[in-house]
C-alpha positions in Angstrom: 71.5 120.7 87.1 73.0 123.4 84.9 76.1 123.1 82.7 78.6 125.8 82.0 81.5 125.7 79.5 84.9 126.8 80.9 87.3 125.5 78.3 90.4 125.3 80.5 92.8 122.6 81.6 94.3 123.8 84.9 93.7 122.1 88.3 91.8 124.2 90.9 94.9 124.4 93.1 97.0 125.7 90.2 94.2 128.2 89.3 94.1 129.4 92.9 97.8 129.9 92.9 97.6 131.9 89.7 94.6 134.1 90.5 94.9 134.9 94.1 96.0 138.6 94.7 99.1 137.7 96.6 100.6 135.7 93.7 103.6 137.3 92.2 104.0 138.0 88.5 106.9 135.7 88.5 104.4 132.8 88.0 103.6 132.7 84.3 99.9 132.1 83.6 98.8 128.7 82.5 97.6 128.4 78.9 94.0 127.6 78.8 93.4 125.9 75.5 89.9 124.6 74.7 89.6 121.1 73.2 86.9 121.2 70.4 86.6 117.4 70.3 86.1 117.0 74.1 84.8 120.3 75.3 85.7 120.9 79.0 82.5 121.4 80.8 81.9 122.1 84.5 78.7 120.7 85.9 77.1 122.3 88.9 74.2 121.4 91.2 72.3 123.9 93.3 71.2 122.7 96.8 69.1 124.1 99.7 67.1 126.4 97.5 70.1 128.0 96.0 72.0 128.4 99.2 74.9 126.1 98.1 76.3 125.4 94.7 78.3 122.2 94.3 80.6 122.1 91.2 81.8 118.8 89.8 79.5 116.7 92.0 81.3 113.5 91.1 84.5 114.9 92.7 82.5 116.2 95.7 81.1 112.7 96.4 84.5 111.0 96.0 86.2 113.6 98.1 83.7 113.0 100.9 84.4 109.3 100.6 88.1 109.9 100.8 87.8 112.1 103.9 85.6 109.4 105.6 88.1 106.7 104.8 91.0 108.8 106.1 89.4 109.8 109.4 88.0 106.3 109.9 91.4 104.8 109.3 92.8 107.3 111.9 90.2 106.3 114.4 90.6 102.5 113.9 94.4 102.8 114.2 94.1 104.8 117.4 91.6 102.4 118.9 93.7 99.4 118.0 97.1 101.1 118.8 98.1 98.4 121.3 97.7 95.6 118.7 99.2 97.4 115.7 102.8 98.2 114.8 103.8 101.9 114.3 100.3 103.0 115.1 101.1 106.6 115.7 102.9 107.2 112.4 100.1 105.5 110.5 97.4 107.3 112.5 99.0 110.6 111.4 98.9 109.7 107.7 95.3 108.6 107.8 94.4 111.9 109.6 96.3 113.9 106.9 94.4 112.0 104.2 91.1 113.0 105.8 92.2 116.7 105.9 93.5 116.6 102.4 90.2 115.3 101.0 88.3 117.8 103.0 90.3 120.7 101.5 89.9 119.0 98.1 86.2 119.0 98.5 86.2 122.7 99.0 88.7 123.8 96.4 87.3 121.5 93.7 83.5 121.7 94.3 82.5 124.4 96.7 84.9 127.3 97.1 86.0 127.4 93.5 87.1 130.5 91.5 84.0 132.6 90.7 81.9 131.3 93.6 80.4 133.4 96.3 83.3 132.7 98.7 85.9 135.3 99.4 89.2 135.2 97.7 91.0 134.8 101.1 88.9 131.7 101.9 89.6 130.2 98.5 93.3 130.8 99.0 93.1 129.3 102.5 91.5 126.0 101.3 93.8 125.9 98.3 96.8 126.3 100.5 95.5 123.6 102.8 95.0 121.2 99.9 98.6 121.7 98.8 100.1 121.4 102.3 98.1 118.3 103.3 98.8 116.6 100.0 102.6 117.2 100.4 102.4 116.0 104.1 100.7 112.8 103.0 103.3 112.1 100.3 106.2 112.7 102.8 104.4 110.6 105.4 104.5 107.6 103.1 108.3 107.7 103.4 108.0 108.0 107.2 105.7 105.0 107.4 108.1 102.9 105.4 111.1 104.0 107.5 109.2 103.1 110.6 108.3 99.7 109.3 112.0 98.8 108.7 113.1 100.2 112.0 114.9 103.4 111.0 112.3 105.6 112.6 111.0 104.6 116.0 107.3 105.1 116.6 106.1 107.2 119.6 109.5 108.7 120.3 110.1 112.4 120.8 112.7 112.7 117.9 110.4 111.0 115.4 107.6 113.4 116.4 110.0 116.3 116.0 111.0 115.1 112.5 107.4 114.8 111.5 106.3 118.1 112.9 109.4 120.0 111.6 109.0 118.6 108.1 105.2 119.4 108.0 105.9 123.0 109.1 108.6 123.3 106.5 106.2 122.2 103.8 103.6 124.7 105.0 106.2 127.4 104.8 107.2 126.4 101.3 103.6 126.3 100.1 102.9 129.7 101.7 106.0 131.1 99.9 104.7 129.7 96.6 101.4 131.5 97.0 103.4 134.7 97.6 105.3 134.1 94.4 108.6 133.3 96.1 108.8 129.6 95.1 108.5 129.1 91.4 107.4 125.6 90.2 106.2 124.7 93.7 103.3 122.7 92.3 105.7 120.5 90.3 108.1 119.9 93.2 105.8 119.8 96.2 102.8 118.2 94.6 103.7 116.0 91.7 107.3 115.1 92.4 106.8 114.5 96.1 103.8 112.3 95.4 105.9 110.1 93.2 108.9 110.0 95.6 106.8 109.3 98.7 104.8 106.5 97.0 107.8 104.8 95.4 109.9 104.9 98.6 107.0 103.3 100.6 106.7 100.4 98.2 110.4 99.8 98.1 110.6 99.8 101.9 107.5 97.6 102.1 109.2 95.0 99.9 112.2 95.1 102.2 109.8 94.7 105.1 108.3 91.6 103.5 111.8 90.2 103.1 112.9 91.2 106.6 109.9 89.5 108.2 109.6 86.5 105.8 106.0 87.2 105.2 103.5 88.4 102.5 100.7 89.3 104.9 98.5 91.9 103.3 100.4 91.7 100.1 97.3 91.6 97.9 96.1 94.9 99.4 99.4 96.5 98.8 99.3 95.3 95.2 95.9 96.8 94.7 96.9 100.1 96.4 100.0 100.2 94.1 98.0 99.6 90.9 95.4 102.2 91.9 98.1 104.7 92.8 100.0 104.2 89.6 96.9 104.5 87.4 95.8 107.6 89.4 99.2 109.3 89.1 99.3 108.4 85.4 95.9 110.1 85.0 97.2 113.1 86.9 100.4 113.4 84.9 98.9 112.8 81.5 96.6 115.8 82.1 93.6 113.5 82.0 93.1 114.4 85.7 92.3 118.0 85.1 89.2 119.0 86.9 86.6 119.3 84.2 83.9 117.2 82.6 84.4 115.3 79.4 81.6 115.1 76.8 81.6 113.1 73.5 79.7 115.0 70.9 77.9 113.0 68.2 77.0 115.7 65.6 75.0 113.4 63.3 72.3 112.8 65.9 73.1 116.0 67.9 73.9 114.0 71.1 76.3 115.0 73.8 77.3 112.1 76.1 78.8 113.1 79.5 81.6 111.0 80.8 83.1 111.0 84.3 85.4 114.0 84.8 89.1 113.6 84.7 89.2 114.8 88.3 86.6 112.2 89.2 88.8 109.5 87.7 91.8 110.7 89.7 89.8 110.9 92.9 88.3 107.4 92.3 91.7 105.8 92.1 92.9 107.9 95.0 90.1 106.6 97.2 90.7 103.0 96.0 94.4 103.3 96.8 93.6 104.8 100.2 91.1 102.0 101.2 93.6 99.4 100.0 96.4 101.0 101.9 94.3 101.0 105.1 93.4 97.3 104.7 97.1 96.6 104.0 98.1 98.2 107.3 95.4 96.6 109.4 96.1 93.1 108.0 99.9 93.2 107.8 101.0 95.3 110.8 99.1 93.5 113.5 101.4 92.4 116.4 101.7 88.6 116.1 101.7 86.5 119.2 104.4 83.9 119.6 102.7 80.5 119.0 105.1 78.8 121.4 104.4 81.2 124.3 100.7 81.0 123.5 100.6 77.2 123.7 102.5 77.2 127.0 100.0 79.7 128.4 97.1 77.5 127.3 98.7 74.5 129.0 99.2 76.4 132.2 95.6 77.5 132.1 94.5 73.9 131.7 96.6 72.8 134.6 95.1 75.5 136.8 91.6 74.4 135.8 92.4 70.8 136.6 93.7 71.8 140.0 
């Protein structure tokens, strides 16, 4: 394992937006200021006899876990679609989570700036990371609206709203990479994440009141706490994708800590897993106990006959 000092505090997606050839000069470069107390170090691991270099391996592992949770959630939701409420809308968000983490794996740990990958490929995965992140954030709002009955699952107009909004976000992100949409990262990434998450929680509380139940509430609480901590890390610039080291000059010891990006990905994965458990435990179609008891009595009568 080799270590290389970079001394910058910009996320890989922001770096990609600022260094790709199609980016306009309207985007002012980020100020990369080294921190002498906590030098920003990027750790990399070489695999397969040098054929593949993985940067920030903690982020790579957590991104793989996030992708697996997302795709597994999509598969479970689809397989249990007859027993779950709003299965199509939720299956979409879990699928988008898987795609987002897959792009995050590449842009943060494999196809990073300065790697052997072409600039076009780096721009492609960076664009995908931004698009899927925004689609996930907006899908939180759609899930909440479907839960309270404003959006109807499996209808053509709901599908049209989802598809149309996703294509719009893709267009906006592509425009930002061309320099035609200033502050896109702030609006489409950070702000939309906050708006989508907050709206889902408010609509979920309304759903609890509407259905007179708290089923899955503990998982929603855990998802909320994890999401708040993760967003706090992201907004406080502690989530920048670099490694932290504590230097002890007296004994000449440098202690590596989990990277800021790793902390963000950890809480993101925890929030995603809790969100999946919340959905599977709370949005199961409940059988009417009265009808079930009548059916059981009829079955007993038939057996006695």
